N, C-alpha and C positions, 0 to 999 in steps of 0.2 A: 047725468054724467056722473059717473062715480068719482067721488073725491079721492084724490091721491093721498094715501096714508103717509104721514110724515115719519121719517126715521129719526129715532132719538140718537143723537150723536153725543158721545162722552169725550171730553177734552182732558187728557192726562198730562200733567206737568211734572218734570223731574226736578227734584230739589237736591242741592249739594249737601252731602253728609258733613256734619260739623265734627272736626277732629278733636279728640280729648287729649290733654297733656299727659304723657307717660312719665311719671315721676322716676321710675326705675332707670329709664334711659338717660334722664337728665343727671341723676346722681352718678351714674357710670361715666358719663362724659366729663363731669367735674373731676372725678377721681383720676381718670385717664390723663386729663390736662395737667393735674397736679403732679402725677408721676413723671410725665414728660419734662415738666419744668424742673422737678427735683433732680432728675438724671442729668439734665443740661447744666444745672448749677453745680452739681457734684463734679462733673467732668471739667468744668471751667474754673472752679474755685481754687484758690491757692491752698495747698496742703501744708499745714504746720505740724512738724513733729515735735513732741514734747519730751524733755528729759528730766527725770527727778534727781536732784542733787543728793548725793550720798557721801558719807565719810569713806575715805579710802587711803591707799598709800601706793607709792611707786618705789620699787627697789630695782636699781640697775647695778648688776655685778658681772664680774668676769672671773673665770677659774683658771688656776695654773697649778702645775706640780712644782713645788718649791724644794730647793736644796738647803738642808739645815746645817748651819755652821755654829760652833760653840767652842768654849774653852774646855778641852778634855785632855786628860793625861793618861797614857797607858803605863801600867805598872807590870814589869816582867818578873817572872819567877827566877829565883836565884839557883834553884836546884830542880832536878827532875823528880817526878812522883805523881801521886794522885791528889788532886786538889779538892778541897771541901770549903764551903762558905758559911760564915757565921750569920750572914744576912742575905736576903734575896735581892735581886736587882731592882733598880729604880727606887732606891731607898736612901734617905738622907743619913749620913754618918758624920760624926764629929771627929776632930783630930785625935789620934791615939786609939780610936776604937778598932777592935779586931775585925779584919775583913775576911781573911781566908787562912787556911792551913794546908801545907803540902806534906804528905806522909809517904813513906816507902811502900805501904800496903793500903789496900782499900779498907775503908772504915765501914763497919756494920752498924746501921742506925736502928734504934727500937722502932717498932711498928706504929707507935702512937703519933698521930698527926692531927693538925687542926683541919677539920673538914668544913665544907661550905654550909652544912646544916647546923654548925655551932658546936659539934662535939670537940672537946678539948679546950673550949673557951672558959674563962673564969666567970663567975656570976657578974662581976663588974663589967666585963667586956660584953656579955650577953645583954645586960641592962642598957649599955650604951647603944647597941644596935637597935634594941626595941624602942628606945627613946627617939632616936633619929628617924626610925620608920614611922612612928606615930606623928611626929612633927611634919614629916613629908605628907602623910595622908590628910592631915588637917589643913595644910596650906597649899595643897597642889592646885596649880592653875594650868589648864590645858593650853593656854596661850604661851606659857613659859615651860616648854618641854625640856629645856636644858636642866631644869631642877632634877630630872631623873638621873642625869649623868653626875650631878653633884652628890646625890644619895649613893650612887654606885661607888664613887670615889671615896666617900666617907666610910662606907662599910668595908670596902677593900682595904683601906688604911688600917682599920681595926683588926681585920683578919691577918693582914701582913705583919702588924706589930706582934700579934699573938704567935704567929708562925716563927718570926725572928727570935722571939724570946725562947720558944721551945727548941728551936734549932741551936741557939747559943748554949743552952743548958746541956743539950745532948752532946754537942761538939766538945764542950769543956770536959764532960765526963769521959769521953773517948780519949782525949789528949792526956788526961790524968792517968788512964789505964795503960796507954801506949808508951809512956816514958818520954825520953828525949829525942826520939826519932821522928818528930813532927816539927816543922818550921812554921811559925805563925807570922802573918803579915798584918800590920796595922796601918791605918790611914795616916798619911803625913800631914794632912790638913782637912778642914771641913769640906764636904762636897756631897755629890750624889753618886752612889756606886752603880756601875753599869756592867753587865756581864755579857754584852754583845759587842763584837768587833767586826769591822768591815774594811779595814785598811785605808779609810778615808779620814782618819782622825786628824790629820795635819792640814785639812782644807781651811783656807781663810778667804776673806774677801779679795785679797791680793793675788792668790795663786790658783783659784778655781778656773776651770776652762769649760767650754761648751760641751765637751765630751762627758763631763761629770753629770750632766742631766740625762744621759742615756742609761736607762735602767735595765736594758736587755742583758748586760753582763754583770749586773750588781749581785754580789754575794755577801752574806754575813754569817758569822759563827757565834753561836750562843753557848756559853760555858755552863756545865752542870756539875753537881756533886759527884765525886769519885771519877771524874774525867782525868785521863792520864795526860800530863803535859811534860814538855822538855824544858830544861833550863834555858832561859833567854826568851821563852815564848810568853805572850801576854797572860797575866793571871787575872787582872780586872782593870776596869777603866774608871777614872774618877772625873766627874764633871765638876768644875770648881767655881762656876759662876752662874747666877740666874740670868745674866744677860746673854741673849742668843739671837741669831739672825736667820732669816729665810730669804734666799735669793731666788728670783723668778725671772725667766726670759721674757722680754717685752718686744712686741712689734713696734715699728717706728712710729705709727700713728698713736699707739697707746703711750709710748714714751713722751711724745709731744704733748699729749693731753695732760699727762701727770707731771710735766716738767716743773711746775711751781708748787707741787704738793709736798708738804712737810709731814703731815699726819694723815693716816688713812685707817678706815674701819675695815677689819678683816674677819673672816670666819674660817676656822680651821676644822675641816670635815671630820677628823678622827673622833673628836669629842663634842662636836658642834659648839665649840668655844667661839664667842664673839669678843674680839679684843682690838684695841687701838694700837697702832704701831707707828713708830717714827719711820719716815719713808725718805729714801734718796734714790737717785738713778746713777748707775755705774755704766761706763762704756768701755768695753774690752774687745779688741780685734774687730772693731767696726760694728759691734752688736751692743744693744742696750739691755740692761738688767735692772730690775727693781730690787732694792734691798730693804727688807722689813726688819726693824729692830724691836725686840721684845725684852722686857725686864722681869717677867714672871712666868709661871707655869712650865718652866723648863723640865721639871720632873716628869711631866706627862709625856714628853716627847724625847726623853733621854735615850731611848732605845732605837729611835727612828732616824733615818738619814734623809728621807723624803716625806713630804706632807702635802696633801691637797689643800690649797688655800684659795679663798674667794676674796677678791677685792670688791668691797661694797662702795661703788662710786657715788651712788645716790640712794638715800633712804629717807623719804619724806612722807609725812602723814598730814592729812588735811581733808579738804573737800575735793572730790573727783568730778571733773566736768569734761565733756568732749572738746577737742580742739575746734571743731566746727562751730561751737556755740560762741566763741570769742570774737568780738568785734572791737573796733576802735571808734571813739567819739571825740570830736574836737571840742575843747573846753578852754574858757578863759581861766587864768590863774590869778587869784587875788589873795592878799593877806587875810587870814582868818578874822583879824580885828575889824574888818570892814563889814562883816556879817552882823545882822541884827534881826529883830522880830518886829512884826507890825504892831501898831498901836492897839488894834482890835482883834488880833489873832496871835497864834504862836507860830505862824508860818515864817520860815526863814527867808530873808531878803536882803537888799542893800538900799542905801540912800543914794538916789541919782540926782545930780544937779540939773535943775530945770530953770534956766535963767538965773534969777536971784534967789530962788527957793529950792528946797530939797523935797524930793518925792520918793516915797517908799515903793519899791518894786520887788515882788516875790521872785525867787530864783529856784531853779532845780539844782540842788547841791549834790554832787556825785562823790566827793571824797574830801577829806581833810588830812593832810600828812602830819607826821610828828614834828616837822619843821614849822608847822603853822600855815601852810599853803592850802587854800581852798580852791576846788575845781567846780566851776559853775557852767551851765549850758551856754554855748556861744551864740546860738540862734536867737536868744532873747535880747541881745544887745548888738550894737554896731561898734566897729573900731573907733576908739577915741572917746567913747562915753566916759563922762567924768563921774566918779563915785566919791562920796563924802564919808569920811570916817565918823561913826557915831560918837556923839559927845566930844567932837573935836572939829577943828577947822582944817584938818589935813585932807587933801584930796589925792586922787590918782586917776590916771587915764587907762582904760582897758586896751591893752596892746599885746600882752604876752599870752600866747596860745600854746597848747600842747595836746597831743592825742592821748586819751585815757583808755586803758584796756578794760573791757567789761563784757557782760552778757545781758540778755533781755529776760527779765523776770516777768512771768505771766500769772502769778498767783491771783491777781485781781481781775483777770479777764482781758487785760490790755498790756502791751509791752512797756515795761519800765526798765530803764538802763540801770544796772548795778555794776559798780566798779569791782575789779578783782585784782588780787596780788598773786602772781604766779610764782610758785616755789620750785617746781621741777616739772618735767614732762617725759612722756613716753611717745611712741609712734602715733597714738590716737587720743591720748588724754593729757590733761594738765592736773596737777595738784595745786590748789589755791589755798590761801590762808583762811582758816576757820575763825569765826568770831568777829569778823570785821563789821563795823557799824554800818557801812555803806555797801556791803557785799551780800551775796546770797547766803542762806543758812541751810543746814541739813534738812532734807525733804522738800525744799522749795522746788517749784517747777520752772524750768527755763526753756527757751527755744533751742532745739537741738542744732538747727542751722541758723545762726544769727543773721546771715545775709538775706533771709527770706522775709523779714519783717522790718518795719520802721518803728521808731519810738512813738509810743501812745497809740499804736494801731491795735484795734480790737482783735483779740485772738480767742477763738472758741476751742476749748480743749475736748 
């Protein structure tokens, strides 16, 4: 019997493949998680805006058109004819100086005149102009542009003096040639000669009216050489005092604000002059008017009846900070004499009574006034804590508190309270005193919104 052939059977087993760690996927996962956490932290973290303290100023002013009042006398001609002047207008004259002459016929002047380029000036006058110009160039400061007007006035004065001298010499020669048919008028007293008339020369603080501020119908007449005049008409005007006034109309609110003001800083637009004036308020026919009193510079405005004037209500310089930065902190007030330093350090503190002994405790000192009052942090003590005066047996109890105004300084990476002294304000900013021992300095970094942080809170800029 044939043997059955055995079939070889092969047994195959499946083994599980071993997974290898993919480093790239792991790193990507870590980066992704980090980014997700960073976005969540950014979205939920408190945002602190930082402001850099800088020097600045705040000027608050208001403009008006003012009515000029002064002591002025009109001198009328005694006879008709053609008038000629020894001197130009807005020039100071002394008593007895020749002012003008009235002739029956026009006078013919030589053609020689003093021109703006210096022709007709003596070497001394030319040298004076050159010297003043050199001094101006050497000392010019762009921050003080008013010096340009000073140079203009000085040069104009030299040219005017030269012109007056030439005019006087010419007129004297013409009078000598014409004989006795010319009438000469001389000044009755010292003053400023003015050759402009407007019919308002009699205005005073007592008789001006609201209609006098209406410029729509205002007219003035300027006199010139060889102008024909009639007997009894104005020949010239003499301003006899350096004291003059500018009256301005005031709204009720402004009159109330300035009720106690006695002196005020002003800027007159015509020559950019900044001057202090005595100030008072007048009330006429139910309306308020401000009266500005000046005692110099009349010659510059002798020809004018109206002037644009700015009242500079505030003009303070210091450090400029946002109003939003300012916060208040409650402090205890103690005499400065109670402050001392620790035995092993220079830190400021106080001696606190602890039973029968005294214990030194450091304090956060925020300000010391000129009166000798020190402001210390209130959260470091409790009401009624007894302090001992150094090197004395005197004691005091902590009871007096007061809110101190300040900002949070973050130069060191955390919020430190700095006290500030506010000088003035605008709609968005304060000007605070610069150089305070306990306040911020120029270029310091402070929190723009003081309500967003707490004292000693870490702040990342």
